[in-house]
PyMOL commands that place a pseudoatom at each C-alpha (Angstrom):
pseudoatom trace, name=CA, resn=UNK, resi=1, chain=A, elem=C, hetatm=0, pos=[-100.173, -6.243, 27.813]
pseudoatom trace, name=CA, resn=UNK, resi=2, chain=A, elem=C, hetatm=0, pos=[-98.013, -5.260, 25.505]
pseudoatom trace, name=CA, resn=UNK, resi=3, chain=A, elem=C, hetatm=0, pos=[-101.411, -4.169, 23.056]
pseudoatom trace, name=CA, resn=UNK, resi=4, chain=A, elem=C, hetatm=0, pos=[-101.790, -1.710, 27.204]
pseudoatom trace, name=CA, resn=UNK, resi=5, chain=A, elem=C, hetatm=0, pos=[-98.269, -0.803, 26.638]
pseudoatom trace, name=CA, resn=UNK, resi=6, chain=A, elem=C, hetatm=0, pos=[-98.478, 0.110, 22.752]
pseudoatom trace, name=CA, resn=UNK, resi=7, chain=A, elem=C, hetatm=0, pos=[-101.901, 1.663, 23.528]
pseudoatom trace, name=CA, resn=UNK, resi=8, chain=A, elem=C, hetatm=0, pos=[-100.303, 4.185, 26.304]
pseudoatom trace, name=CA, resn=UNK, resi=9, chain=A, elem=C, hetatm=0, pos=[-97.645, 5.282, 24.221]
pseudoatom trace, name=CA, resn=UNK, resi=10, chain=A, elem=C, hetatm=0, pos=[-100.557, 7.284, 22.307]
pseudoatom trace, name=CA, resn=UNK, resi=11, chain=A, elem=C, hetatm=0, pos=[-102.059, 10.714, 23.655]
pseudoatom trace, name=CA, resn=UNK, resi=12, chain=A, elem=C, hetatm=0, pos=[-105.003, 12.514, 22.196]
pseudoatom trace, name=CA, resn=UNK, resi=13, chain=A, elem=C, hetatm=0, pos=[-102.815, 13.663, 19.701]
pseudoatom trace, name=CA, resn=UNK, resi=14, chain=A, elem=C, hetatm=0, pos=[-101.904, 11.121, 18.946]
pseudoatom trace, name=CA, resn=UNK, resi=15, chain=A, elem=C, hetatm=0, pos=[-98.004, 11.563, 19.390]
pseudoatom trace, name=CA, resn=UNK, resi=16, chain=A, elem=C, hetatm=0, pos=[-95.622, 9.052, 21.082]
pseudoatom trace, name=CA, resn=UNK, resi=17, chain=A, elem=C, hetatm=0, pos=[-94.414, 10.012, 23.918]
pseudoatom trace, name=CA, resn=UNK, resi=18, chain=A, elem=C, hetatm=0, pos=[-91.249, 8.778, 25.217]
pseudoatom trace, name=CA, resn=UNK, resi=19, chain=A, elem=C, hetatm=0, pos=[-91.863, 6.586, 28.780]
pseudoatom trace, name=CA, resn=UNK, resi=20, chain=A, elem=C, hetatm=0, pos=[-89.656, 6.641, 31.731]
pseudoatom trace, name=CA, resn=UNK, resi=21, chain=A, elem=C, hetatm=0, pos=[-89.434, 3.703, 34.065]
pseudoatom trace, name=CA, resn=UNK, resi=22, chain=A, elem=C, hetatm=0, pos=[-88.056, 4.375, 36.923]
pseudoatom trace, name=CA, resn=UNK, resi=23, chain=A, elem=C, hetatm=0, pos=[-87.079, 2.078, 40.489]
pseudoatom trace, name=CA, resn=UNK, resi=24, chain=A, elem=C, hetatm=0, pos=[-90.631, 3.353, 42.567]
pseudoatom trace, name=CA, resn=UNK, resi=25, chain=A, elem=C, hetatm=0, pos=[-89.093, 3.006, 45.625]
pseudoatom trace, name=CA, resn=UNK, resi=26, chain=A, elem=C, hetatm=0, pos=[-86.039, 4.875, 45.296]
pseudoatom trace, name=CA, resn=UNK, resi=27, chain=A, elem=C, hetatm=0, pos=[-85.235, 8.031, 46.816]
pseudoatom trace, name=CA, resn=UNK, resi=28, chain=A, elem=C, hetatm=0, pos=[-83.067, 8.971, 44.377]
pseudoatom trace, name=CA, resn=UNK, resi=29, chain=A, elem=C, hetatm=0, pos=[-84.987, 7.699, 41.173]
pseudoatom trace, name=CA, resn=UNK, resi=30, chain=A, elem=C, hetatm=0, pos=[-87.507, 9.677, 43.037]
pseudoatom trace, name=CA, resn=UNK, resi=31, chain=A, elem=C, hetatm=0, pos=[-85.703, 12.916, 42.559]
pseudoatom trace, name=CA, resn=UNK, resi=32, chain=A, elem=C, hetatm=0, pos=[-84.709, 12.400, 39.211]
pseudoatom trace, name=CA, resn=UNK, resi=33, chain=A, elem=C, hetatm=0, pos=[-88.285, 12.167, 38.399]
pseudoatom trace, name=CA, resn=UNK, resi=34, chain=A, elem=C, hetatm=0, pos=[-88.879, 15.306, 40.084]
pseudoatom trace, name=CA, resn=UNK, resi=35, chain=A, elem=C, hetatm=0, pos=[-86.225, 16.972, 38.769]
pseudoatom trace, name=CA, resn=UNK, resi=36, chain=A, elem=C, hetatm=0, pos=[-87.228, 15.809, 34.470]
pseudoatom trace, name=CA, resn=UNK, resi=37, chain=A, elem=C, hetatm=0, pos=[-90.786, 16.874, 36.010]
pseudoatom trace, name=CA, resn=UNK, resi=38, chain=A, elem=C, hetatm=0, pos=[-89.449, 20.895, 36.759]
pseudoatom trace, name=CA, resn=UNK, resi=39, chain=A, elem=C, hetatm=0, pos=[-87.590, 20.438, 33.540]
pseudoatom trace, name=CA, resn=UNK, resi=40, chain=A, elem=C, hetatm=0, pos=[-89.802, 19.047, 30.910]
pseudoatom trace, name=CA, resn=UNK, resi=41, chain=A, elem=C, hetatm=0, pos=[-91.037, 22.270, 29.233]
pseudoatom trace, name=CA, resn=UNK, resi=42, chain=A, elem=C, hetatm=0, pos=[-92.796, 20.832, 26.138]
pseudoatom trace, name=CA, resn=UNK, resi=43, chain=A, elem=C, hetatm=0, pos=[-94.344, 18.268, 29.120]
pseudoatom trace, name=CA, resn=UNK, resi=44, chain=A, elem=C, hetatm=0, pos=[-93.394, 15.530, 26.678]
pseudoatom trace, name=CA, resn=UNK, resi=45, chain=A, elem=C, hetatm=0, pos=[-92.202, 12.758, 29.751]
pseudoatom trace, name=CA, resn=UNK, resi=46, chain=A, elem=C, hetatm=0, pos=[-94.485, 9.959, 30.958]
pseudoatom trace, name=CA, resn=UNK, resi=47, chain=A, elem=C, hetatm=0, pos=[-93.190, 7.670, 33.943]
pseudoatom trace, name=CA, resn=UNK, resi=48, chain=A, elem=C, hetatm=0, pos=[-94.105, 4.636, 35.568]
pseudoatom trace, name=CA, resn=UNK, resi=49, chain=A, elem=C, hetatm=0, pos=[-92.787, 2.630, 38.655]
pseudoatom trace, name=CA, resn=UNK, resi=50, chain=A, elem=C, hetatm=0, pos=[-90.927, -0.299, 37.369]
pseudoatom trace, name=CA, resn=UNK, resi=51, chain=A, elem=C, hetatm=0, pos=[-92.775, -2.501, 40.000]
pseudoatom trace, name=CA, resn=UNK, resi=52, chain=A, elem=C, hetatm=0, pos=[-95.608, -1.709, 38.219]
pseudoatom trace, name=CA, resn=UNK, resi=53, chain=A, elem=C, hetatm=0, pos=[-97.759, -3.811, 35.977]
pseudoatom trace, name=CA, resn=UNK, resi=54, chain=A, elem=C, hetatm=0, pos=[-96.612, -1.595, 33.178]
pseudoatom trace, name=CA, resn=UNK, resi=55, chain=A, elem=C, hetatm=0, pos=[-94.021, -1.465, 34.330]
pseudoatom trace, name=CA, resn=UNK, resi=56, chain=A, elem=C, hetatm=0, pos=[-92.613, -5.522, 34.045]
pseudoatom trace, name=CA, resn=UNK, resi=57, chain=A, elem=C, hetatm=0, pos=[-94.358, -5.324, 31.158]
pseudoatom trace, name=CA, resn=UNK, resi=58, chain=A, elem=C, hetatm=0, pos=[-92.817, -3.182, 28.976]
pseudoatom trace, name=CA, resn=UNK, resi=59, chain=A, elem=C, hetatm=0, pos=[-89.729, -4.863, 30.917]
pseudoatom trace, name=CA, resn=UNK, resi=60, chain=A, elem=C, hetatm=0, pos=[-91.365, -7.573, 29.189]
pseudoatom trace, name=CA, resn=UNK, resi=61, chain=A, elem=C, hetatm=0, pos=[-91.094, -6.833, 26.528]
pseudoatom trace, name=CA, resn=UNK, resi=62, chain=A, elem=C, hetatm=0, pos=[-88.662, -5.707, 25.743]
pseudoatom trace, name=CA, resn=UNK, resi=63, chain=A, elem=C, hetatm=0, pos=[-86.749, -8.572, 26.807]
pseudoatom trace, name=CA, resn=UNK, resi=64, chain=A, elem=C, hetatm=0, pos=[-85.701, -6.589, 29.810]
pseudoatom trace, name=CA, resn=UNK, resi=65, chain=A, elem=C, hetatm=0, pos=[-83.785, -8.425, 32.066]
pseudoatom trace, name=CA, resn=UNK, resi=66, chain=A, elem=C, hetatm=0, pos=[-85.013, -6.920, 36.035]
pseudoatom trace, name=CA, resn=UNK, resi=67, chain=A, elem=C, hetatm=0, pos=[-82.349, -8.636, 37.994]
pseudoatom trace, name=CA, resn=UNK, resi=68, chain=A, elem=C, hetatm=0, pos=[-80.379, -6.967, 35.667]
pseudoatom trace, name=CA, resn=UNK, resi=69, chain=A, elem=C, hetatm=0, pos=[-81.798, -3.575, 34.848]
pseudoatom trace, name=CA, resn=UNK, resi=70, chain=A, elem=C, hetatm=0, pos=[-83.495, -2.283, 38.139]
pseudoatom trace, name=CA, resn=UNK, resi=71, chain=A, elem=C, hetatm=0, pos=[-82.862, 1.934, 38.343]
pseudoatom trace, name=CA, resn=UNK, resi=72, chain=A, elem=C, hetatm=0, pos=[-83.691, 3.520, 34.963]
pseudoatom trace, name=CA, resn=UNK, resi=73, chain=A, elem=C, hetatm=0, pos=[-85.389, 2.726, 31.549]
pseudoatom trace, name=CA, resn=UNK, resi=74, chain=A, elem=C, hetatm=0, pos=[-86.483, 4.781, 28.731]
pseudoatom trace, name=CA, resn=UNK, resi=75, chain=A, elem=C, hetatm=0, pos=[-88.323, 4.232, 25.931]
pseudoatom trace, name=CA, resn=UNK, resi=76, chain=A, elem=C, hetatm=0, pos=[-88.890, 6.027, 22.962]
pseudoatom trace, name=CA, resn=UNK, resi=77, chain=A, elem=C, hetatm=0, pos=[-90.911, 4.392, 20.162]
pseudoatom trace, name=CA, resn=UNK, resi=78, chain=A, elem=C, hetatm=0, pos=[-90.444, 1.044, 19.557]
pseudoatom trace, name=CA, resn=UNK, resi=79, chain=A, elem=C, hetatm=0, pos=[-86.565, 1.186, 21.446]
pseudoatom trace, name=CA, resn=UNK, resi=80, chain=A, elem=C, hetatm=0, pos=[-85.231, 1.104, 25.223]
pseudoatom trace, name=CA, resn=UNK, resi=81, chain=A, elem=C, hetatm=0, pos=[-82.051, 2.713, 26.136]
pseudoatom trace, name=CA, resn=UNK, resi=82, chain=A, elem=C, hetatm=0, pos=[-80.729, 1.397, 29.976]
pseudoatom trace, name=CA, resn=UNK, resi=83, chain=A, elem=C, hetatm=0, pos=[-78.112, 2.866, 32.141]
pseudoatom trace, name=CA, resn=UNK, resi=84, chain=A, elem=C, hetatm=0, pos=[-76.233, 5.673, 31.544]
pseudoatom trace, name=CA, resn=UNK, resi=85, chain=A, elem=C, hetatm=0, pos=[-77.991, 6.411, 27.559]
pseudoatom trace, name=CA, resn=UNK, resi=86, chain=A, elem=C, hetatm=0, pos=[-80.998, 6.466, 29.215]
pseudoatom trace, name=CA, resn=UNK, resi=87, chain=A, elem=C, hetatm=0, pos=[-79.944, 9.283, 32.096]
pseudoatom trace, name=CA, resn=UNK, resi=88, chain=A, elem=C, hetatm=0, pos=[-78.174, 10.957, 28.732]
pseudoatom trace, name=CA, resn=UNK, resi=89, chain=A, elem=C, hetatm=0, pos=[-81.113, 10.372, 26.170]
pseudoatom trace, name=CA, resn=UNK, resi=90, chain=A, elem=C, hetatm=0, pos=[-83.354, 11.750, 28.393]
pseudoatom trace, name=CA, resn=UNK, resi=91, chain=A, elem=C, hetatm=0, pos=[-81.394, 15.001, 29.307]
pseudoatom trace, name=CA, resn=UNK, resi=92, chain=A, elem=C, hetatm=0, pos=[-81.678, 15.681, 25.402]
pseudoatom trace, name=CA, resn=UNK, resi=93, chain=A, elem=C, hetatm=0, pos=[-85.053, 16.269, 25.422]
pseudoatom trace, name=CA, resn=UNK, resi=94, chain=A, elem=C, hetatm=0, pos=[-84.968, 18.416, 28.290]
pseudoatom trace, name=CA, resn=UNK, resi=95, chain=A, elem=C, hetatm=0, pos=[-84.790, 22.363, 28.706]
pseudoatom trace, name=CA, resn=UNK, resi=96, chain=A, elem=C, hetatm=0, pos=[-81.821, 23.926, 27.837]
pseudoatom trace, name=CA, resn=UNK, resi=97, chain=A, elem=C, hetatm=0, pos=[-78.859, 23.096, 29.063]
pseudoatom trace, name=CA, resn=UNK, resi=98, chain=A, elem=C, hetatm=0, pos=[-79.595, 20.242, 29.924]
pseudoatom trace, name=CA, resn=UNK, resi=99, chain=A, elem=C, hetatm=0, pos=[-79.792, 18.898, 26.384]
pseudoatom trace, name=CA, resn=UNK, resi=100, chain=A, elem=C, hetatm=0, pos=[-75.680, 19.166, 26.209]
pseudoatom trace, name=CA, resn=UNK, resi=101, chain=A, elem=C, hetatm=0, pos=[-75.526, 16.521, 28.582]
pseudoatom trace, name=CA, resn=UNK, resi=102, chain=A, elem=C, hetatm=0, pos=[-76.000, 14.170, 25.631]
pseudoatom trace, name=CA, resn=UNK, resi=103, chain=A, elem=C, hetatm=0, pos=[-72.586, 14.807, 24.144]
pseudoatom trace, name=CA, resn=UNK, resi=104, chain=A, elem=C, hetatm=0, pos=[-71.179, 12.123, 26.599]
pseudoatom trace, name=CA, resn=UNK, resi=105, chain=A, elem=C, hetatm=0, pos=[-73.427, 9.701, 24.352]
pseudoatom trace, name=CA, resn=UNK, resi=106, chain=A, elem=C, hetatm=0, pos=[-70.161, 10.265, 22.187]
pseudoatom trace, name=CA, resn=UNK, resi=107, chain=A, elem=C, hetatm=0, pos=[-67.679, 7.870, 25.035]
pseudoatom trace, name=CA, resn=UNK, resi=108, chain=A, elem=C, hetatm=0, pos=[-68.440, 4.367, 24.213]
pseudoatom trace, name=CA, resn=UNK, resi=109, chain=A, elem=C, hetatm=0, pos=[-71.566, 2.322, 26.830]
pseudoatom trace, name=CA, resn=UNK, resi=110, chain=A, elem=C, hetatm=0, pos=[-68.394, 0.673, 28.122]
pseudoatom trace, name=CA, resn=UNK, resi=111, chain=A, elem=C, hetatm=0, pos=[-66.523, 3.424, 29.800]
pseudoatom trace, name=CA, resn=UNK, resi=112, chain=A, elem=C, hetatm=0, pos=[-69.978, 5.571, 30.780]
pseudoatom trace, name=CA, resn=UNK, resi=113, chain=A, elem=C, hetatm=0, pos=[-71.991, 2.408, 32.877]
pseudoatom trace, name=CA, resn=UNK, resi=114, chain=A, elem=C, hetatm=0, pos=[-69.161, 2.172, 34.885]
pseudoatom trace, name=CA, resn=UNK, resi=115, chain=A, elem=C, hetatm=0, pos=[-70.161, 5.267, 37.208]
pseudoatom trace, name=CA, resn=UNK, resi=116, chain=A, elem=C, hetatm=0, pos=[-73.373, 4.700, 36.241]
pseudoatom trace, name=CA, resn=UNK, resi=117, chain=A, elem=C, hetatm=0, pos=[-73.782, 1.415, 37.702]
pseudoatom trace, name=CA, resn=UNK, resi=118, chain=A, elem=C, hetatm=0, pos=[-71.413, 2.903, 41.313]
pseudoatom trace, name=CA, resn=UNK, resi=119, chain=A, elem=C, hetatm=0, pos=[-74.246, 4.790, 41.854]
pseudoatom trace, name=CA, resn=UNK, resi=120, chain=A, elem=C, hetatm=0, pos=[-77.290, 2.624, 40.629]
pseudoatom trace, name=CA, resn=UNK, resi=121, chain=A, elem=C, hetatm=0, pos=[-75.586, -0.044, 43.312]
pseudoatom trace, name=CA, resn=UNK, resi=122, chain=A, elem=C, hetatm=0, pos=[-74.991, 2.371, 46.658]
pseudoatom trace, name=CA, resn=UNK, resi=123, chain=A, elem=C, hetatm=0, pos=[-77.958, 4.463, 45.519]
pseudoatom trace, name=CA, resn=UNK, resi=124, chain=A, elem=C, hetatm=0, pos=[-80.196, 2.605, 48.218]
pseudoatom trace, name=CA, resn=UNK, resi=125, chain=A, elem=C, hetatm=0, pos=[-76.904, 3.355, 50.595]
pseudoatom trace, name=CA, resn=UNK, resi=126, chain=A, elem=C, hetatm=0, pos=[-76.520, 6.959, 49.855]
pseudoatom trace, name=CA, resn=UNK, resi=127, chain=A, elem=C, hetatm=0, pos=[-80.462, 8.545, 49.407]
pseudoatom trace, name=CA, resn=UNK, resi=128, chain=A, elem=C, hetatm=0, pos=[-82.901, 6.011, 51.046]
pseudoatom trace, name=CA, resn=UNK, resi=129, chain=A, elem=C, hetatm=0, pos=[-85.622, 3.799, 50.212]
pseudoatom trace, name=CA, resn=UNK, resi=130, chain=A, elem=C, hetatm=0, pos=[-89.545, 4.213, 50.317]
pseudoatom trace, name=CA, resn=UNK, resi=131, chain=A, elem=C, hetatm=0, pos=[-91.485, 1.511, 50.945]
pseudoatom trace, name=CA, resn=UNK, resi=132, chain=A, elem=C, hetatm=0, pos=[-93.787, 1.902, 48.539]
pseudoatom trace, name=CA, resn=UNK, resi=133, chain=A, elem=C, hetatm=0, pos=[-93.781, 3.522, 44.724]
pseudoatom trace, name=CA, resn=UNK, resi=134, chain=A, elem=C, hetatm=0, pos=[-94.210, 7.505, 44.255]
pseudoatom trace, name=CA, resn=UNK, resi=135, chain=A, elem=C, hetatm=0, pos=[-98.053, 8.073, 44.104]
pseudoatom trace, name=CA, resn=UNK, resi=136, chain=A, elem=C, hetatm=0, pos=[-98.985, 11.557, 42.025]
pseudoatom trace, name=CA, resn=UNK, resi=137, chain=A, elem=C, hetatm=0, pos=[-99.765, 14.630, 42.709]
pseudoatom trace, name=CA, resn=UNK, resi=138, chain=A, elem=C, hetatm=0, pos=[-103.553, 15.197, 41.256]
pseudoatom trace, name=CA, resn=UNK, resi=139, chain=A, elem=C, hetatm=0, pos=[-102.086, 18.113, 38.904]
pseudoatom trace, name=CA, resn=UNK, resi=140, chain=A, elem=C, hetatm=0, pos=[-99.709, 14.821, 38.203]
pseudoatom trace, name=CA, resn=UNK, resi=141, chain=A, elem=C, hetatm=0, pos=[-101.222, 11.935, 37.906]
pseudoatom trace, name=CA, resn=UNK, resi=142, chain=A, elem=C, hetatm=0, pos=[-102.159, 12.680, 33.686]
pseudoatom trace, name=CA, resn=UNK, resi=143, chain=A, elem=C, hetatm=0, pos=[-97.551, 12.515, 33.567]
pseudoatom trace, name=CA, resn=UNK, resi=144, chain=A, elem=C, hetatm=0, pos=[-97.392, 8.638, 35.083]
pseudoatom trace, name=CA, resn=UNK, resi=145, chain=A, elem=C, hetatm=0, pos=[-99.320, 5.403, 33.597]
pseudoatom trace, name=CA, resn=UNK, resi=146, chain=A, elem=C, hetatm=0, pos=[-101.780, 4.375, 35.898]
pseudoatom trace, name=CA, resn=UNK, resi=147, chain=A, elem=C, hetatm=0, pos=[-102.183, 0.462, 36.129]
for i in range(1, 147): cmd.bond("trace and resi %d" % i, "trace and resi %d" % (i + 1))
show_as sticks, trace
zoom trace
């Protein structure tokens, strides 16, 4: 499966795309993916549900405990970012003015992550949960990593 992860990172131009793993049954996470797609002018991000085979293999490859990280993981090259770091680093690659949110990366994660964790813990209660993972539209299918 690691070969599939490496192969998926490459597009037709041989450039690497950041991959965002998200909770496929979380309504907030799905809304966030839609927001990112709408503000990703360069169409650089690729997406996969954490629950997918690809998502599970990526977590395993990077030794990320799925019990402790269940909402957002950003993979860039061979590095991974979780929680607030994933969200803020994602914002730095979106259309202006969203990259300005990256300034919050100067705040230590120990101070940022409690806010992120509070929202993540309550996301199902506040925003709901789907029975199935998101199915991309035909226009967006190429941006989602298939099984």
